[in-house]
VOPAGU-905686 format. One record per residue (C-alpha): residue in three letters; x, y, z. Coordinates in nm, 4 decimals. Example, Ala and Ser with C-alpha at 12.3 -4.5 7.8 and 13.67 -1.06 7.14 Angstrom:
<vonus>
<vonu residuo="ALA" px="1.2300" py="-0.4500" pz="0.7800"/>
<vonu residuo="SER" px="1.3670" py="-0.1060" pz="0.7140"/>
</vonus>
This chain:
<vonus>
<vonu residuo="GLY" px="1.4394" py="8.3073" pz="3.6365"/>
<vonu residuo="SER" px="1.6688" py="8.5475" pz="3.4903"/>
<vonu residuo="GLN" px="1.9233" py="8.4317" pz="3.1508"/>
<vonu residuo="SER" px="2.2743" py="8.5622" pz="3.1258"/>
<vonu residuo="GLY" px="2.4538" py="8.4411" pz="2.8017"/>
<vonu residuo="TYR" px="2.4102" py="8.0247" pz="2.7913"/>
<vonu residuo="VAL" px="2.3251" py="8.0157" pz="3.1767"/>
<vonu residuo="HIS" px="1.9312" py="8.0340" pz="3.2810"/>
<vonu residuo="LYS" px="1.9467" py="8.0419" pz="3.6244"/>
<vonu residuo="VAL" px="1.5808" py="7.8932" pz="3.7165"/>
<vonu residuo="LEU" px="1.6367" py="7.9864" pz="4.1256"/>
<vonu residuo="ASP" px="1.7535" py="8.2433" pz="4.3274"/>
<vonu residuo="LEU" px="1.9892" py="8.1398" pz="4.6764"/>
<vonu residuo="THR" px="1.6734" py="7.9599" pz="4.8679"/>
<vonu residuo="ASP" px="1.6171" py="7.6953" pz="5.2285"/>
<vonu residuo="ASP" px="1.3143" py="7.5967" pz="5.0010"/>
<vonu residuo="LEU" px="1.3663" py="7.3003" pz="4.9775"/>
<vonu residuo="ASP" px="1.0187" py="7.1465" pz="4.8088"/>
<vonu residuo="LYS" px="1.0166" py="7.4468" pz="4.6120"/>
<vonu residuo="VAL" px="1.3795" py="7.3234" pz="4.4845"/>
<vonu residuo="PHE" px="1.2652" py="6.9825" pz="4.4224"/>
<vonu residuo="THR" px="0.9613" py="7.1562" pz="4.2367"/>
<vonu residuo="GLU" px="1.1441" py="7.3753" pz="4.0147"/>
<vonu residuo="LEU" px="1.4427" py="7.0924" pz="3.9007"/>
<vonu residuo="SER" px="1.1315" py="6.8413" pz="3.8649"/>
<vonu residuo="SER" px="1.0063" py="7.1176" pz="3.5985"/>
<vonu residuo="LEU" px="1.3215" py="7.1499" pz="3.4074"/>
<vonu residuo="ARG" px="1.3130" py="6.9597" pz="3.0571"/>
<vonu residuo="THR" px="1.6157" py="6.9395" pz="2.7769"/>
<vonu residuo="ASN" px="1.6221" py="6.9566" pz="2.4205"/>
<vonu residuo="GLY" px="1.9883" py="6.8845" pz="2.3268"/>
<vonu residuo="GLY" px="2.2072" py="7.1872" pz="2.1932"/>
<vonu residuo="ASP" px="2.5086" py="7.3384" pz="2.3094"/>
<vonu residuo="GLU" px="2.4700" py="7.2879" pz="2.7280"/>
<vonu residuo="TYR" px="2.7880" py="7.4569" pz="2.8937"/>
<vonu residuo="CYS" px="2.7872" py="7.2709" pz="3.2811"/>
<vonu residuo="ALA" px="3.1126" py="7.4737" pz="3.3517"/>
<vonu residuo="ALA" px="2.9446" py="7.8414" pz="3.2592"/>
<vonu residuo="VAL" px="2.6448" py="7.7028" pz="3.4524"/>
<vonu residuo="ILE" px="2.9311" py="7.6101" pz="3.8020"/>
<vonu residuo="SER" px="3.1137" py="7.9290" pz="3.7078"/>
<vonu residuo="ALA" px="2.8741" py="8.1848" pz="3.7126"/>
<vonu residuo="ALA" px="2.7009" py="8.0225" pz="4.0758"/>
<vonu residuo="MET" px="2.9749" py="8.0478" pz="4.2287"/>
<vonu residuo="LYS" px="3.0725" py="8.3923" pz="4.1294"/>
<vonu residuo="GLN" px="2.7267" py="8.5726" pz="4.1228"/>
<vonu residuo="GLN" px="2.5593" py="8.4385" pz="4.3807"/>
<vonu residuo="SER" px="2.5723" py="8.5445" pz="4.7391"/>
<vonu residuo="TRP" px="2.7237" py="8.2725" pz="4.8881"/>
<vonu residuo="SER" px="2.7070" py="8.2283" pz="5.2893"/>
<vonu residuo="LYS" px="3.0717" py="8.2913" pz="5.4266"/>
<vonu residuo="GLY" px="2.9132" py="8.0829" pz="5.7234"/>
<vonu residuo="LYS" px="3.0845" py="7.7524" pz="5.7788"/>
<vonu residuo="ARG" px="2.7837" py="7.5661" pz="5.8727"/>
<vonu residuo="ASN" px="2.5415" py="7.6845" pz="5.6083"/>
<vonu residuo="LEU" px="2.4644" py="7.3945" pz="5.3329"/>
<vonu residuo="LYS" px="2.6232" py="7.4729" pz="4.9688"/>
<vonu residuo="ILE" px="2.4941" py="7.3400" pz="4.6610"/>
<vonu residuo="ILE" px="2.4874" py="7.3285" pz="4.3130"/>
<vonu residuo="VAL" px="2.2599" py="7.1313" pz="4.0935"/>
<vonu residuo="THR" px="2.3385" py="7.1320" pz="3.7460"/>
<vonu residuo="ALA" px="2.1540" py="6.8839" pz="3.5291"/>
<vonu residuo="GLY" px="2.1661" py="6.8285" pz="3.0679"/>
<vonu residuo="ASN" px="2.1484" py="6.5525" pz="2.8044"/>
<vonu residuo="GLU" px="2.4726" py="6.6182" pz="2.6445"/>
<vonu residuo="ALA" px="2.8548" py="6.6248" pz="2.7537"/>
<vonu residuo="ALA" px="2.9519" py="6.7980" pz="3.0024"/>
<vonu residuo="THR" px="3.2915" py="6.8995" pz="2.8722"/>
<vonu residuo="GLN" px="3.1190" py="7.0174" pz="2.6097"/>
<vonu residuo="ASP" px="3.2277" py="7.4262" pz="2.7367"/>
<vonu residuo="PRO" px="3.4721" py="7.5486" pz="2.5025"/>
<vonu residuo="ARG" px="3.6041" py="7.8746" pz="2.7779"/>
<vonu residuo="LEU" px="3.6051" py="7.7056" pz="3.1004"/>
<vonu residuo="ASN" px="3.7745" py="7.3486" pz="3.2573"/>
<vonu residuo="VAL" px="3.4379" py="7.1726" pz="3.4217"/>
<vonu residuo="PHE" px="3.7406" py="7.0044" pz="3.7080"/>
<vonu residuo="GLU" px="3.8747" py="7.2737" pz="3.7902"/>
<vonu residuo="LEU" px="3.5545" py="7.4681" pz="3.8608"/>
<vonu residuo="ALA" px="3.4526" py="7.1169" pz="4.0281"/>
<vonu residuo="LYS" px="3.7351" py="7.1154" pz="4.2724"/>
<vonu residuo="GLU" px="3.7370" py="7.5196" pz="4.3287"/>
<vonu residuo="ALA" px="3.3651" py="7.5376" pz="4.4690"/>
<vonu residuo="ALA" px="3.4753" py="7.2904" pz="4.6580"/>
<vonu residuo="THR" px="3.7477" py="7.4574" pz="4.8366"/>
<vonu residuo="GLN" px="3.5027" py="7.6892" pz="4.9169"/>
<vonu residuo="GLY" px="3.2621" py="7.4115" pz="5.0648"/>
<vonu residuo="ILE" px="2.9827" py="7.4301" pz="4.8061"/>
<vonu residuo="ILE" px="2.8778" py="7.1543" pz="4.6506"/>
<vonu residuo="ILE" px="2.7764" py="6.9872" pz="4.3030"/>
<vonu residuo="ASN" px="2.5068" py="6.8124" pz="4.2353"/>
<vonu residuo="THR" px="2.4707" py="6.6610" pz="3.9320"/>
<vonu residuo="ILE" px="2.2163" py="6.5476" pz="3.7017"/>
<vonu residuo="PHE" px="2.2296" py="6.2956" pz="3.3478"/>
<vonu residuo="CYS" px="1.9322" py="6.2815" pz="3.1336"/>
<vonu residuo="GLY" px="1.9988" py="6.0194" pz="3.0257"/>
<vonu residuo="SER" px="2.1013" py="5.6858" pz="3.0432"/>
<vonu residuo="PRO" px="2.3533" py="5.6274" pz="3.3867"/>
<vonu residuo="LEU" px="2.5284" py="5.3701" pz="3.0741"/>
<vonu residuo="ASP" px="2.6100" py="5.6010" pz="2.8399"/>
<vonu residuo="SER" px="2.9319" py="5.7281" pz="2.7627"/>
<vonu residuo="MET" px="2.8611" py="6.0941" pz="2.8724"/>
<vonu residuo="ALA" px="2.7813" py="5.9882" pz="3.2278"/>
<vonu residuo="SER" px="3.0637" py="5.9046" pz="3.3936"/>
<vonu residuo="ASP" px="3.1942" py="6.2734" pz="3.2905"/>
<vonu residuo="TRP" px="2.8767" py="6.4417" pz="3.5102"/>
<vonu residuo="ARG" px="2.9589" py="6.1979" pz="3.7769"/>
<vonu residuo="LYS" px="3.4033" py="6.2916" pz="3.7862"/>
<vonu residuo="VAL" px="3.1854" py="6.6619" pz="3.8187"/>
<vonu residuo="ALA" px="2.9895" py="6.6181" pz="4.0430"/>
<vonu residuo="SER" px="3.2694" py="6.3304" pz="4.2593"/>
<vonu residuo="SER" px="3.5222" py="6.6294" pz="4.2653"/>
<vonu residuo="ALA" px="3.2991" py="6.9118" pz="4.4469"/>
<vonu residuo="ASP" px="3.1809" py="6.6042" pz="4.7287"/>
<vonu residuo="GLY" px="2.8306" py="6.5773" pz="4.5361"/>
<vonu residuo="GLN" px="2.6214" py="6.3232" pz="4.4442"/>
<vonu residuo="PHE" px="2.5170" py="6.2055" pz="4.0699"/>
<vonu residuo="ALA" px="2.1961" py="6.1519" pz="3.9809"/>
</vonus>
């Protein structure tokens, strides 16, 4: 992947779901600053999204810190903007689903018609 600021892109846009699963399964977190909003913003602006209405467009973002950590960007506004562009956001919270931080990860996903895990 390429690295840009706090955003580490693991894969370019692809229709190879097996590769996506393999890459997602190999990711590890270790705490620290995790800017979910920066990931969503970069993915929305820096990817060559298809203009086709029938194409599935998904962003997957994962972390074990608060989804709202980014001091510059509002993750919920970005999620709603993604939804208006037909982009689904799936979130993965790497911790207990009962943790108080999990609720914001759920909210990000539901704001962009996505799934929470």
